[in-house]
mmCIF entry with sequence, helices, sheets and N, C-alpha, C, O atoms, coordinates in Angstrom:
data_MODEL
# 
_entry.id   MODEL 
# 
_entity.id                         1 
_entity.type                       polymer 
_entity.pdbx_number_of_molecules   1 
# 
_entity_poly.entity_id                      1 
_entity_poly.type                           'polypeptide(L)' 
_entity_poly.nstd_linkage                   no 
_entity_poly.nstd_monomer                   no 
_entity_poly.pdbx_seq_one_letter_code       MSARDIEYFTKREREERENAARTDDLTARRVHQEMAERYSALLRDILAAPPVAQA 
_entity_poly.pdbx_seq_one_letter_code_can   MSARDIEYFTKREREERENAARTDDLTARRVHQEMAERYSALLRDILAAPPVAQA 
_entity_poly.pdbx_strand_id                 A 
# 
loop_
_entity_poly_seq.entity_id 
_entity_poly_seq.num 
_entity_poly_seq.mon_id 
_entity_poly_seq.hetero 
1 1  MET n 
1 2  SER n 
1 3  ALA n 
1 4  ARG n 
1 5  ASP n 
1 6  ILE n 
1 7  GLU n 
1 8  TYR n 
1 9  PHE n 
1 10 THR n 
1 11 LYS n 
1 12 ARG n 
1 13 GLU n 
1 14 ARG n 
1 15 GLU n 
1 16 GLU n 
1 17 ARG n 
1 18 GLU n 
1 19 ASN n 
1 20 ALA n 
1 21 ALA n 
1 22 ARG n 
1 23 THR n 
1 24 ASP n 
1 25 ASP n 
1 26 LEU n 
1 27 THR n 
1 28 ALA n 
1 29 ARG n 
1 30 ARG n 
1 31 VAL n 
1 32 HIS n 
1 33 GLN n 
1 34 GLU n 
1 35 MET n 
1 36 ALA n 
1 37 GLU n 
1 38 ARG n 
1 39 TYR n 
1 40 SER n 
1 41 ALA n 
1 42 LEU n 
1 43 LEU n 
1 44 ARG n 
1 45 ASP n 
1 46 ILE n 
1 47 LEU n 
1 48 ALA n 
1 49 ALA n 
1 50 PRO n 
1 51 PRO n 
1 52 VAL n 
1 53 ALA n 
1 54 GLN n 
1 55 ALA n 
# 
_struct_asym.id          A 
_struct_asym.entity_id   1 
# 
loop_
_struct_conf.conf_type_id 
_struct_conf.id 
_struct_conf.pdbx_PDB_helix_id 
_struct_conf.beg_label_comp_id 
_struct_conf.beg_label_asym_id 
_struct_conf.beg_label_seq_id 
_struct_conf.pdbx_beg_PDB_ins_code 
_struct_conf.end_label_comp_id 
_struct_conf.end_label_asym_id 
_struct_conf.end_label_seq_id 
_struct_conf.pdbx_end_PDB_ins_code 
_struct_conf.beg_auth_comp_id 
_struct_conf.beg_auth_asym_id 
_struct_conf.beg_auth_seq_id 
_struct_conf.end_auth_comp_id 
_struct_conf.end_auth_asym_id 
_struct_conf.end_auth_seq_id 
_struct_conf.pdbx_PDB_helix_class 
_struct_conf.details 
_struct_conf.pdbx_PDB_helix_length 
HELX_P HELX_P1 AA1 ALA A 3  ? ARG A 22 ? ALA A 3  ARG A 22 1 ? 20 
HELX_P HELX_P2 AA2 LEU A 26 ? ALA A 48 ? LEU A 26 ALA A 48 1 ? 23 
# 
_struct_conf_type.id          HELX_P 
_struct_conf_type.criteria    ? 
_struct_conf_type.reference   ? 
# 
loop_
_atom_site.group_PDB 
_atom_site.id 
_atom_site.type_symbol 
_atom_site.label_atom_id 
_atom_site.label_alt_id 
_atom_site.label_comp_id 
_atom_site.label_asym_id 
_atom_site.label_entity_id 
_atom_site.label_seq_id 
_atom_site.pdbx_PDB_ins_code 
_atom_site.Cartn_x 
_atom_site.Cartn_y 
_atom_site.Cartn_z 
_atom_site.occupancy 
_atom_site.B_iso_or_equiv 
_atom_site.pdbx_formal_charge 
_atom_site.auth_seq_id 
_atom_site.auth_comp_id 
_atom_site.auth_asym_id 
_atom_site.auth_atom_id 
_atom_site.pdbx_PDB_model_num 
ATOM 1   N N  . MET A 1 1  ? -94.912  -69.586 26.943 1.00 0.00 ? 1  MET A N  1 
ATOM 2   C CA . MET A 1 1  ? -93.754  -70.364 27.317 1.00 0.00 ? 1  MET A CA 1 
ATOM 3   C C  . MET A 1 1  ? -94.203  -71.518 28.216 1.00 0.00 ? 1  MET A C  1 
ATOM 4   O O  . MET A 1 1  ? -95.157  -71.403 28.985 1.00 0.00 ? 1  MET A O  1 
ATOM 5   N N  . SER A 1 2  ? -93.514  -72.582 28.095 1.00 0.00 ? 2  SER A N  1 
ATOM 6   C CA . SER A 1 2  ? -93.841  -73.749 28.882 1.00 0.00 ? 2  SER A CA 1 
ATOM 7   C C  . SER A 1 2  ? -93.000  -73.824 30.164 1.00 0.00 ? 2  SER A C  1 
ATOM 8   O O  . SER A 1 2  ? -92.031  -73.086 30.347 1.00 0.00 ? 2  SER A O  1 
ATOM 9   N N  . ALA A 1 3  ? -93.408  -74.737 31.029 1.00 0.00 ? 3  ALA A N  1 
ATOM 10  C CA . ALA A 1 3  ? -92.640  -74.943 32.254 1.00 0.00 ? 3  ALA A CA 1 
ATOM 11  C C  . ALA A 1 3  ? -91.235  -75.429 31.923 1.00 0.00 ? 3  ALA A C  1 
ATOM 12  O O  . ALA A 1 3  ? -90.289  -75.168 32.665 1.00 0.00 ? 3  ALA A O  1 
ATOM 13  N N  . ARG A 1 4  ? -91.106  -76.136 30.806 1.00 0.00 ? 4  ARG A N  1 
ATOM 14  C CA . ARG A 1 4  ? -89.774  -76.600 30.382 1.00 0.00 ? 4  ARG A CA 1 
ATOM 15  C C  . ARG A 1 4  ? -88.876  -75.422 30.014 1.00 0.00 ? 4  ARG A C  1 
ATOM 16  O O  . ARG A 1 4  ? -87.683  -75.434 30.317 1.00 0.00 ? 4  ARG A O  1 
ATOM 17  N N  . ASP A 1 5  ? -89.439  -74.412 29.366 1.00 0.00 ? 5  ASP A N  1 
ATOM 18  C CA . ASP A 1 5  ? -88.651  -73.204 29.025 1.00 0.00 ? 5  ASP A CA 1 
ATOM 19  C C  . ASP A 1 5  ? -88.199  -72.509 30.305 1.00 0.00 ? 5  ASP A C  1 
ATOM 20  O O  . ASP A 1 5  ? -87.042  -72.100 30.403 1.00 0.00 ? 5  ASP A O  1 
ATOM 21  N N  . ILE A 1 6  ? -89.084  -72.368 31.283 1.00 0.00 ? 6  ILE A N  1 
ATOM 22  C CA . ILE A 1 6  ? -88.728  -71.727 32.530 1.00 0.00 ? 6  ILE A CA 1 
ATOM 23  C C  . ILE A 1 6  ? -87.625  -72.489 33.227 1.00 0.00 ? 6  ILE A C  1 
ATOM 24  O O  . ILE A 1 6  ? -86.687  -71.898 33.761 1.00 0.00 ? 6  ILE A O  1 
ATOM 25  N N  . GLU A 1 7  ? -87.742  -73.805 33.221 1.00 0.00 ? 7  GLU A N  1 
ATOM 26  C CA . GLU A 1 7  ? -86.716  -74.658 33.835 1.00 0.00 ? 7  GLU A CA 1 
ATOM 27  C C  . GLU A 1 7  ? -85.362  -74.459 33.141 1.00 0.00 ? 7  GLU A C  1 
ATOM 28  O O  . GLU A 1 7  ? -84.332  -74.351 33.806 1.00 0.00 ? 7  GLU A O  1 
ATOM 29  N N  . TYR A 1 8  ? -85.367  -74.409 31.794 1.00 0.00 ? 8  TYR A N  1 
ATOM 30  C CA . TYR A 1 8  ? -84.146  -74.211 31.044 1.00 0.00 ? 8  TYR A CA 1 
ATOM 31  C C  . TYR A 1 8  ? -83.509  -72.881 31.340 1.00 0.00 ? 8  TYR A C  1 
ATOM 32  O O  . TYR A 1 8  ? -82.313  -72.819 31.626 1.00 0.00 ? 8  TYR A O  1 
ATOM 33  N N  . PHE A 1 9  ? -84.283  -71.802 31.277 1.00 0.00 ? 9  PHE A N  1 
ATOM 34  C CA . PHE A 1 9  ? -83.756  -70.498 31.543 1.00 0.00 ? 9  PHE A CA 1 
ATOM 35  C C  . PHE A 1 9  ? -83.197  -70.358 32.968 1.00 0.00 ? 9  PHE A C  1 
ATOM 36  O O  . PHE A 1 9  ? -82.179  -69.701 33.185 1.00 0.00 ? 9  PHE A O  1 
ATOM 37  N N  . THR A 1 10 ? -83.871  -70.979 33.915 1.00 0.00 ? 10 THR A N  1 
ATOM 38  C CA . THR A 1 10 ? -83.413  -70.989 35.305 1.00 0.00 ? 10 THR A CA 1 
ATOM 39  C C  . THR A 1 10 ? -82.052  -71.685 35.422 1.00 0.00 ? 10 THR A C  1 
ATOM 40  O O  . THR A 1 10 ? -81.126  -71.194 36.067 1.00 0.00 ? 10 THR A O  1 
ATOM 41  N N  . LYS A 1 11 ? -81.976  -72.829 34.782 1.00 0.00 ? 11 LYS A N  1 
ATOM 42  C CA . LYS A 1 11 ? -80.728  -73.634 34.791 1.00 0.00 ? 11 LYS A CA 1 
ATOM 43  C C  . LYS A 1 11 ? -79.598  -72.826 34.165 1.00 0.00 ? 11 LYS A C  1 
ATOM 44  O O  . LYS A 1 11 ? -78.501  -72.763 34.720 1.00 0.00 ? 11 LYS A O  1 
ATOM 45  N N  . ARG A 1 12 ? -79.861  -72.194 32.990 1.00 0.00 ? 12 ARG A N  1 
ATOM 46  C CA . ARG A 1 12 ? -78.816  -71.458 32.302 1.00 0.00 ? 12 ARG A CA 1 
ATOM 47  C C  . ARG A 1 12 ? -78.374  -70.241 33.107 1.00 0.00 ? 12 ARG A C  1 
ATOM 48  O O  . ARG A 1 12 ? -77.185  -69.922 33.134 1.00 0.00 ? 12 ARG A O  1 
ATOM 49  N N  . GLU A 1 13 ? -79.305  -69.559 33.758 1.00 0.00 ? 13 GLU A N  1 
ATOM 50  C CA . GLU A 1 13 ? -78.920  -68.427 34.602 1.00 0.00 ? 13 GLU A CA 1 
ATOM 51  C C  . GLU A 1 13 ? -77.977  -68.880 35.715 1.00 0.00 ? 13 GLU A C  1 
ATOM 52  O O  . GLU A 1 13 ? -76.952  -68.246 35.965 1.00 0.00 ? 13 GLU A O  1 
ATOM 53  N N  . ARG A 1 14 ? -78.325  -69.971 36.376 1.00 0.00 ? 14 ARG A N  1 
ATOM 54  C CA . ARG A 1 14 ? -77.501  -70.495 37.471 1.00 0.00 ? 14 ARG A CA 1 
ATOM 55  C C  . ARG A 1 14 ? -76.117  -70.908 36.941 1.00 0.00 ? 14 ARG A C  1 
ATOM 56  O O  . ARG A 1 14 ? -75.106  -70.615 37.579 1.00 0.00 ? 14 ARG A O  1 
ATOM 57  N N  . GLU A 1 15 ? -76.062  -71.572 35.800 1.00 0.00 ? 15 GLU A N  1 
ATOM 58  C CA . GLU A 1 15 ? -74.791  -71.976 35.238 1.00 0.00 ? 15 GLU A CA 1 
ATOM 59  C C  . GLU A 1 15 ? -73.903  -70.806 34.868 1.00 0.00 ? 15 GLU A C  1 
ATOM 60  O O  . GLU A 1 15 ? -72.691  -70.850 35.077 1.00 0.00 ? 15 GLU A O  1 
ATOM 61  N N  . GLU A 1 16 ? -74.508  -69.750 34.313 1.00 0.00 ? 16 GLU A N  1 
ATOM 62  C CA . GLU A 1 16 ? -73.730  -68.572 33.969 1.00 0.00 ? 16 GLU A CA 1 
ATOM 63  C C  . GLU A 1 16 ? -73.180  -67.877 35.197 1.00 0.00 ? 16 GLU A C  1 
ATOM 64  O O  . GLU A 1 16 ? -72.055  -67.377 35.176 1.00 0.00 ? 16 GLU A O  1 
ATOM 65  N N  . ARG A 1 17 ? -73.967  -67.838 36.279 1.00 0.00 ? 17 ARG A N  1 
ATOM 66  C CA . ARG A 1 17 ? -73.464  -67.212 37.510 1.00 0.00 ? 17 ARG A CA 1 
ATOM 67  C C  . ARG A 1 17 ? -72.333  -68.049 38.089 1.00 0.00 ? 17 ARG A C  1 
ATOM 68  O O  . ARG A 1 17 ? -71.351  -67.505 38.594 1.00 0.00 ? 17 ARG A O  1 
ATOM 69  N N  . GLU A 1 18 ? -72.467  -69.361 38.017 1.00 0.00 ? 18 GLU A N  1 
ATOM 70  C CA . GLU A 1 18 ? -71.402  -70.261 38.492 1.00 0.00 ? 18 GLU A CA 1 
ATOM 71  C C  . GLU A 1 18 ? -70.123  -70.082 37.650 1.00 0.00 ? 18 GLU A C  1 
ATOM 72  O O  . GLU A 1 18 ? -69.017  -70.032 38.189 1.00 0.00 ? 18 GLU A O  1 
ATOM 73  N N  . ASN A 1 19 ? -70.295  -69.987 36.320 1.00 0.00 ? 19 ASN A N  1 
ATOM 74  C CA . ASN A 1 19 ? -69.140  -69.759 35.438 1.00 0.00 ? 19 ASN A CA 1 
ATOM 75  C C  . ASN A 1 19 ? -68.456  -68.439 35.777 1.00 0.00 ? 19 ASN A C  1 
ATOM 76  O O  . ASN A 1 19 ? -67.227  -68.360 35.806 1.00 0.00 ? 19 ASN A O  1 
ATOM 77  N N  . ALA A 1 20 ? -69.256  -67.404 36.032 1.00 0.00 ? 20 ALA A N  1 
ATOM 78  C CA . ALA A 1 20 ? -68.696  -66.104 36.372 1.00 0.00 ? 20 ALA A CA 1 
ATOM 79  C C  . ALA A 1 20 ? -67.883  -66.208 37.688 1.00 0.00 ? 20 ALA A C  1 
ATOM 80  O O  . ALA A 1 20 ? -66.808  -65.621 37.809 1.00 0.00 ? 20 ALA A O  1 
ATOM 81  N N  . ALA A 1 21 ? -68.395  -66.927 38.620 1.00 0.00 ? 21 ALA A N  1 
ATOM 82  C CA . ALA A 1 21 ? -67.716  -67.045 39.928 1.00 0.00 ? 21 ALA A CA 1 
ATOM 83  C C  . ALA A 1 21 ? -66.428  -67.835 39.815 1.00 0.00 ? 21 ALA A C  1 
ATOM 84  O O  . ALA A 1 21 ? -65.490  -67.619 40.583 1.00 0.00 ? 21 ALA A O  1 
ATOM 85  N N  . ARG A 1 22 ? -66.379  -68.759 38.850 1.00 0.00 ? 22 ARG A N  1 
ATOM 86  C CA . ARG A 1 22 ? -65.177  -69.617 38.733 1.00 0.00 ? 22 ARG A CA 1 
ATOM 87  C C  . ARG A 1 22 ? -64.017  -68.999 37.975 1.00 0.00 ? 22 ARG A C  1 
ATOM 88  O O  . ARG A 1 22 ? -62.867  -69.371 38.206 1.00 0.00 ? 22 ARG A O  1 
ATOM 89  N N  . THR A 1 23 ? -64.289  -68.075 37.084 1.00 0.00 ? 23 THR A N  1 
ATOM 90  C CA . THR A 1 23 ? -63.236  -67.580 36.227 1.00 0.00 ? 23 THR A CA 1 
ATOM 91  C C  . THR A 1 23 ? -62.450  -66.458 36.882 1.00 0.00 ? 23 THR A C  1 
ATOM 92  O O  . THR A 1 23 ? -62.980  -65.653 37.647 1.00 0.00 ? 23 THR A O  1 
ATOM 93  N N  . ASP A 1 24 ? -61.169  -66.435 36.553 1.00 0.00 ? 24 ASP A N  1 
ATOM 94  C CA . ASP A 1 24 ? -60.308  -65.330 37.032 1.00 0.00 ? 24 ASP A CA 1 
ATOM 95  C C  . ASP A 1 24 ? -60.206  -64.203 36.008 1.00 0.00 ? 24 ASP A C  1 
ATOM 96  O O  . ASP A 1 24 ? -59.774  -63.094 36.323 1.00 0.00 ? 24 ASP A O  1 
ATOM 97  N N  . ASP A 1 25 ? -60.612  -64.508 34.783 1.00 0.00 ? 25 ASP A N  1 
ATOM 98  C CA . ASP A 1 25 ? -60.556  -63.517 33.710 1.00 0.00 ? 25 ASP A CA 1 
ATOM 99  C C  . ASP A 1 25 ? -61.708  -62.517 33.843 1.00 0.00 ? 25 ASP A C  1 
ATOM 100 O O  . ASP A 1 25 ? -62.876  -62.903 33.817 1.00 0.00 ? 25 ASP A O  1 
ATOM 101 N N  . LEU A 1 26 ? -61.375  -61.244 33.985 1.00 0.00 ? 26 LEU A N  1 
ATOM 102 C CA . LEU A 1 26 ? -62.415  -60.237 34.217 1.00 0.00 ? 26 LEU A CA 1 
ATOM 103 C C  . LEU A 1 26 ? -63.348  -60.075 33.069 1.00 0.00 ? 26 LEU A C  1 
ATOM 104 O O  . LEU A 1 26 ? -64.542  -59.848 33.267 1.00 0.00 ? 26 LEU A O  1 
ATOM 105 N N  . THR A 1 27 ? -62.836  -60.186 31.857 1.00 0.00 ? 27 THR A N  1 
ATOM 106 C CA . THR A 1 27 ? -63.708  -60.042 30.683 1.00 0.00 ? 27 THR A CA 1 
ATOM 107 C C  . THR A 1 27 ? -64.678  -61.213 30.594 1.00 0.00 ? 27 THR A C  1 
ATOM 108 O O  . THR A 1 27 ? -65.868  -61.011 30.350 1.00 0.00 ? 27 THR A O  1 
ATOM 109 N N  . ALA A 1 28 ? -64.192  -62.419 30.788 1.00 0.00 ? 28 ALA A N  1 
ATOM 110 C CA . ALA A 1 28 ? -65.039  -63.612 30.787 1.00 0.00 ? 28 ALA A CA 1 
ATOM 111 C C  . ALA A 1 28 ? -66.094  -63.535 31.921 1.00 0.00 ? 28 ALA A C  1 
ATOM 112 O O  . ALA A 1 28 ? -67.252  -63.908 31.735 1.00 0.00 ? 28 ALA A O  1 
ATOM 113 N N  . ARG A 1 29 ? -65.651  -63.038 33.104 1.00 0.00 ? 29 ARG A N  1 
ATOM 114 C CA . ARG A 1 29 ? -66.602  -62.929 34.200 1.00 0.00 ? 29 ARG A CA 1 
ATOM 115 C C  . ARG A 1 29 ? -67.733  -61.998 33.837 1.00 0.00 ? 29 ARG A C  1 
ATOM 116 O O  . ARG A 1 29 ? -68.901  -62.298 34.085 1.00 0.00 ? 29 ARG A O  1 
ATOM 117 N N  . ARG A 1 30 ? -67.384  -60.849 33.240 1.00 0.00 ? 30 ARG A N  1 
ATOM 118 C CA . ARG A 1 30 ? -68.377  -59.878 32.872 1.00 0.00 ? 30 ARG A CA 1 
ATOM 119 C C  . ARG A 1 30 ? -69.361  -60.436 31.859 1.00 0.00 ? 30 ARG A C  1 
ATOM 120 O O  . ARG A 1 30 ? -70.566  -60.207 31.966 1.00 0.00 ? 30 ARG A O  1 
ATOM 121 N N  . VAL A 1 31 ? -68.849  -61.175 30.866 1.00 0.00 ? 31 VAL A N  1 
ATOM 122 C CA . VAL A 1 31 ? -69.711  -61.769 29.839 1.00 0.00 ? 31 VAL A CA 1 
ATOM 123 C C  . VAL A 1 31 ? -70.661  -62.799 30.456 1.00 0.00 ? 31 VAL A C  1 
ATOM 124 O O  . VAL A 1 31 ? -71.847  -62.837 30.128 1.00 0.00 ? 31 VAL A O  1 
ATOM 125 N N  . HIS A 1 32 ? -70.128  -63.630 31.350 1.00 0.00 ? 32 HIS A N  1 
ATOM 126 C CA . HIS A 1 32 ? -70.988  -64.628 32.020 1.00 0.00 ? 32 HIS A CA 1 
ATOM 127 C C  . HIS A 1 32 ? -72.060  -63.913 32.874 1.00 0.00 ? 32 HIS A C  1 
ATOM 128 O O  . HIS A 1 32 ? -73.211  -64.347 32.909 1.00 0.00 ? 32 HIS A O  1 
ATOM 129 N N  . GLN A 1 33 ? -71.692  -62.856 33.536 1.00 0.00 ? 33 GLN A N  1 
ATOM 130 C CA . GLN A 1 33 ? -72.649  -62.133 34.345 1.00 0.00 ? 33 GLN A CA 1 
ATOM 131 C C  . GLN A 1 33 ? -73.738  -61.485 33.467 1.00 0.00 ? 33 GLN A C  1 
ATOM 132 O O  . GLN A 1 33 ? -74.913  -61.483 33.835 1.00 0.00 ? 33 GLN A O  1 
ATOM 133 N N  . GLU A 1 34 ? -73.340  -60.935 32.301 1.00 0.00 ? 34 GLU A N  1 
ATOM 134 C CA . GLU A 1 34 ? -74.299  -60.342 31.412 1.00 0.00 ? 34 GLU A CA 1 
ATOM 135 C C  . GLU A 1 34 ? -75.260  -61.402 30.870 1.00 0.00 ? 34 GLU A C  1 
ATOM 136 O O  . GLU A 1 34 ? -76.461  -61.154 30.758 1.00 0.00 ? 34 GLU A O  1 
ATOM 137 N N  . MET A 1 35 ? -74.748  -62.545 30.545 1.00 0.00 ? 35 MET A N  1 
ATOM 138 C CA . MET A 1 35 ? -75.593  -63.632 30.048 1.00 0.00 ? 35 MET A CA 1 
ATOM 139 C C  . MET A 1 35 ? -76.569  -64.096 31.145 1.00 0.00 ? 35 MET A C  1 
ATOM 140 O O  . MET A 1 35 ? -77.734  -64.377 30.861 1.00 0.00 ? 35 MET A O  1 
ATOM 141 N N  . ALA A 1 36 ? -76.097  -64.175 32.376 1.00 0.00 ? 36 ALA A N  1 
ATOM 142 C CA . ALA A 1 36 ? -76.972  -64.528 33.465 1.00 0.00 ? 36 ALA A CA 1 
ATOM 143 C C  . ALA A 1 36 ? -78.077  -63.499 33.656 1.00 0.00 ? 36 ALA A C  1 
ATOM 144 O O  . ALA A 1 36 ? -79.227  -63.856 33.912 1.00 0.00 ? 36 ALA A O  1 
ATOM 145 N N  . GLU A 1 37 ? -77.732  -62.241 33.532 1.00 0.00 ? 37 GLU A N  1 
ATOM 146 C CA . GLU A 1 37 ? -78.735  -61.162 33.625 1.00 0.00 ? 37 GLU A CA 1 
ATOM 147 C C  . GLU A 1 37 ? -79.767  -61.263 32.500 1.00 0.00 ? 37 GLU A C  1 
ATOM 148 O O  . GLU A 1 37 ? -80.949  -60.990 32.710 1.00 0.00 ? 37 GLU A O  1 
ATOM 149 N N  . ARG A 1 38 ? -79.328  -61.645 31.339 1.00 0.00 ? 38 ARG A N  1 
ATOM 150 C CA . ARG A 1 38 ? -80.269  -61.798 30.218 1.00 0.00 ? 38 ARG A CA 1 
ATOM 151 C C  . ARG A 1 38 ? -81.260  -62.928 30.507 1.00 0.00 ? 38 ARG A C  1 
ATOM 152 O O  . ARG A 1 38 ? -82.462  -62.775 30.288 1.00 0.00 ? 38 ARG A O  1 
ATOM 153 N N  . TYR A 1 39 ? -80.749  -64.070 31.003 1.00 0.00 ? 39 TYR A N  1 
ATOM 154 C CA . TYR A 1 39 ? -81.646  -65.151 31.354 1.00 0.00 ? 39 TYR A CA 1 
ATOM 155 C C  . TYR A 1 39 ? -82.601  -64.744 32.466 1.00 0.00 ? 39 TYR A C  1 
ATOM 156 O O  . TYR A 1 39 ? -83.775  -65.115 32.446 1.00 0.00 ? 39 TYR A O  1 
ATOM 157 N N  . SER A 1 40 ? -82.097  -63.973 33.451 1.00 0.00 ? 40 SER A N  1 
ATOM 158 C CA . SER A 1 40 ? -82.916  -63.486 34.523 1.00 0.00 ? 40 SER A CA 1 
ATOM 159 C C  . SER A 1 40 ? -84.012  -62.566 33.996 1.00 0.00 ? 40 SER A C  1 
ATOM 160 O O  . SER A 1 40 ? -85.147  -62.634 34.466 1.00 0.00 ? 40 SER A O  1 
ATOM 161 N N  . ALA A 1 41 ? -83.699  -61.720 33.044 1.00 0.00 ? 41 ALA A N  1 
ATOM 162 C CA . ALA A 1 41 ? -84.688  -60.783 32.485 1.00 0.00 ? 41 ALA A CA 1 
ATOM 163 C C  . ALA A 1 41 ? -85.765  -61.587 31.721 1.00 0.00 ? 41 ALA A C  1 
ATOM 164 O O  . ALA A 1 41 ? -86.956  -61.294 31.821 1.00 0.00 ? 41 ALA A O  1 
ATOM 165 N N  . LEU A 1 42 ? -85.325  -62.596 30.965 1.00 0.00 ? 42 LEU A N  1 
ATOM 166 C CA . LEU A 1 42 ? -86.294  -63.454 30.247 1.00 0.00 ? 42 LEU A CA 1 
ATOM 167 C C  . LEU A 1 42 ? -87.252  -64.080 31.232 1.00 0.00 ? 42 LEU A C  1 
ATOM 168 O O  . LEU A 1 42 ? -88.459  -64.102 30.992 1.00 0.00 ? 42 LEU A O  1 
ATOM 169 N N  . LEU A 1 43 ? -86.731  -64.598 32.352 1.00 0.00 ? 43 LEU A N  1 
ATOM 170 C CA . LEU A 1 43 ? -87.576  -65.213 33.347 1.00 0.00 ? 43 LEU A CA 1 
ATOM 171 C C  . LEU A 1 43 ? -88.580  -64.221 33.949 1.00 0.00 ? 43 LEU A C  1 
ATOM 172 O O  . LEU A 1 43 ? -89.758  -64.535 34.114 1.00 0.00 ? 43 LEU A O  1 
ATOM 173 N N  . ARG A 1 44 ? -88.096  -63.033 34.268 1.00 0.00 ? 44 ARG A N  1 
ATOM 174 C CA . ARG A 1 44 ? -88.966  -62.008 34.798 1.00 0.00 ? 44 ARG A CA 1 
ATOM 175 C C  . ARG A 1 44 ? -90.112  -61.707 33.838 1.00 0.00 ? 44 ARG A C  1 
ATOM 176 O O  . ARG A 1 44 ? -91.272  -61.613 34.239 1.00 0.00 ? 44 ARG A O  1 
ATOM 177 N N  . ASP A 1 45 ? -89.753  -61.555 32.539 1.00 0.00 ? 45 ASP A N  1 
ATOM 178 C CA . ASP A 1 45 ? -90.760  -61.245 31.549 1.00 0.00 ? 45 ASP A CA 1 
ATOM 179 C C  . ASP A 1 45 ? -91.799  -62.371 31.410 1.00 0.00 ? 45 ASP A C  1 
ATOM 180 O O  . ASP A 1 45 ? -93.002  -62.128 31.309 1.00 0.00 ? 45 ASP A O  1 
ATOM 181 N N  . ILE A 1 46 ? -91.294  -63.594 31.409 1.00 0.00 ? 46 ILE A N  1 
ATOM 182 C CA . ILE A 1 46 ? -92.192  -64.760 31.274 1.00 0.00 ? 46 ILE A CA 1 
ATOM 183 C C  . ILE A 1 46 ? -93.136  -64.840 32.465 1.00 0.00 ? 46 ILE A C  1 
ATOM 184 O O  . ILE A 1 46 ? -94.345  -65.002 32.301 1.00 0.00 ? 46 ILE A O  1 
ATOM 185 N N  . LEU A 1 47 ? -92.579  -64.727 33.653 1.00 0.00 ? 47 LEU A N  1 
ATOM 186 C CA . LEU A 1 47 ? -93.362  -64.870 34.867 1.00 0.00 ? 47 LEU A CA 1 
ATOM 187 C C  . LEU A 1 47 ? -94.333  -63.720 35.101 1.00 0.00 ? 47 LEU A C  1 
ATOM 188 O O  . LEU A 1 47 ? -95.359  -63.888 35.759 1.00 0.00 ? 47 LEU A O  1 
ATOM 189 N N  . ALA A 1 48 ? -94.001  -62.550 34.558 1.00 0.00 ? 48 ALA A N  1 
ATOM 190 C CA . ALA A 1 48 ? -94.862  -61.371 34.730 1.00 0.00 ? 48 ALA A CA 1 
ATOM 191 C C  . ALA A 1 48 ? -95.992  -61.320 33.709 1.00 0.00 ? 48 ALA A C  1 
ATOM 192 O O  . ALA A 1 48 ? -96.989  -60.630 33.922 1.00 0.00 ? 48 ALA A O  1 
ATOM 193 N N  . ALA A 1 49 ? -95.845  -62.035 32.617 1.00 0.00 ? 49 ALA A N  1 
ATOM 194 C CA . ALA A 1 49 ? -96.854  -62.029 31.538 1.00 0.00 ? 49 ALA A CA 1 
ATOM 195 C C  . ALA A 1 49 ? -98.062  -62.801 31.970 1.00 0.00 ? 49 ALA A C  1 
ATOM 196 O O  . ALA A 1 49 ? -97.948  -63.838 32.624 1.00 0.00 ? 49 ALA A O  1 
ATOM 197 N N  . PRO A 1 50 ? -99.260  -62.289 31.598 1.00 0.00 ? 50 PRO A N  1 
ATOM 198 C CA . PRO A 1 50 ? -100.461 -63.024 31.887 1.00 0.00 ? 50 PRO A CA 1 
ATOM 199 C C  . PRO A 1 50 ? -100.491 -64.330 31.095 1.00 0.00 ? 50 PRO A C  1 
ATOM 200 O O  . PRO A 1 50 ? -99.941  -64.388 29.995 1.00 0.00 ? 50 PRO A O  1 
ATOM 201 N N  . PRO A 1 51 ? -101.120 -65.378 31.631 1.00 0.00 ? 51 PRO A N  1 
ATOM 202 C CA . PRO A 1 51 ? -101.191 -66.611 30.872 1.00 0.00 ? 51 PRO A CA 1 
ATOM 203 C C  . PRO A 1 51 ? -101.967 -66.456 29.590 1.00 0.00 ? 51 PRO A C  1 
ATOM 204 O O  . PRO A 1 51 ? -102.916 -65.674 29.534 1.00 0.00 ? 51 PRO A O  1 
ATOM 205 N N  . VAL A 1 52 ? -101.593 -67.170 28.578 1.00 0.00 ? 52 VAL A N  1 
ATOM 206 C CA . VAL A 1 52 ? -102.228 -67.111 27.259 1.00 0.00 ? 52 VAL A CA 1 
ATOM 207 C C  . VAL A 1 52 ? -103.363 -68.129 27.268 1.00 0.00 ? 52 VAL A C  1 
ATOM 208 O O  . VAL A 1 52 ? -103.155 -69.302 27.578 1.00 0.00 ? 52 VAL A O  1 
ATOM 209 N N  . ALA A 1 53 ? -104.537 -67.680 26.932 1.00 0.00 ? 53 ALA A N  1 
ATOM 210 C CA . ALA A 1 53 ? -105.715 -68.559 26.860 1.00 0.00 ? 53 ALA A CA 1 
ATOM 211 C C  . ALA A 1 53 ? -105.578 -69.446 25.603 1.00 0.00 ? 53 ALA A C  1 
ATOM 212 O O  . ALA A 1 53 ? -105.219 -68.958 24.532 1.00 0.00 ? 53 ALA A O  1 
ATOM 213 N N  . GLN A 1 54 ? -105.858 -70.710 25.744 1.00 0.00 ? 54 GLN A N  1 
ATOM 214 C CA . GLN A 1 54 ? -105.771 -71.640 24.626 1.00 0.00 ? 54 GLN A CA 1 
ATOM 215 C C  . GLN A 1 54 ? -107.195 -71.836 24.062 1.00 0.00 ? 54 GLN A C  1 
ATOM 216 O O  . GLN A 1 54 ? -108.153 -72.053 24.804 1.00 0.00 ? 54 GLN A O  1 
ATOM 217 N N  . ALA A 1 55 ? -107.290 -71.752 22.753 1.00 0.00 ? 55 ALA A N  1 
ATOM 218 C CA . ALA A 1 55 ? -108.591 -71.884 22.093 1.00 0.00 ? 55 ALA A CA 1 
ATOM 219 C C  . ALA A 1 55 ? -108.907 -73.328 21.781 1.00 0.00 ? 55 ALA A C  1 
ATOM 220 O O  . ALA A 1 55 ? -109.965 -73.622 21.225 1.00 0.00 ? 55 ALA A O  1 
# 
């Protein structure tokens, strides 16, 4: 993954958390929170993975 991917996932996680905080609908809030958690998990996986050597 590139730095651009990390930047995108970070941005999307933040946006989903903001969306969750703004909505009064409990179902929509839960969905936004779940999406934020998925982006967060992707970031954790990316950042925990060893760098790939380029040939």
